[in-house]
C-alpha positions, 0 to 999 in steps of 0.5 A: 316154411312155418306158418304161425298158429296162436291159441287162447287169448291175446293178450290177456290183460287189456288197458283202455282208456275212457274213450277206448272198447275191448272187441273180441273175434273168434273165427272157430266157435259161438264165442261168450264173454262174461263180466261179474253182474256187480264189477264190470264196467260196461254196459253190458255184463254177457257178450255174445256172438258166432263165430266170424262175428266181431264184438265190441263192448262200446265204451265204459259207462260213466262214473265206472272207477279205474281198476282191474274187471276181469272177465272169462271167456267161453266158447261154445258154452266151455270156458276156455279162458280168463281175460281182464280189462285194466281201466285208467284214469283219463 
């Protein structure tokens, strides 16, 4: 019997509305999510958590403009992927 293994970031891009939030999770290592400090829709541009702890972005800041916001994903301080949050209008 085959058992699927997910490697990487699923999905690479996610669309959210003004009342949604993003959740990230890593079971294998310290996780760090980092948005550009000058281009981030959330109250913080850096999120960190130890293995097994779910990170929540919180809802977008009021006044955040709809559009694409890219970020880096690192495990144990090694960038492993890049992701994208697409903020939709309400």
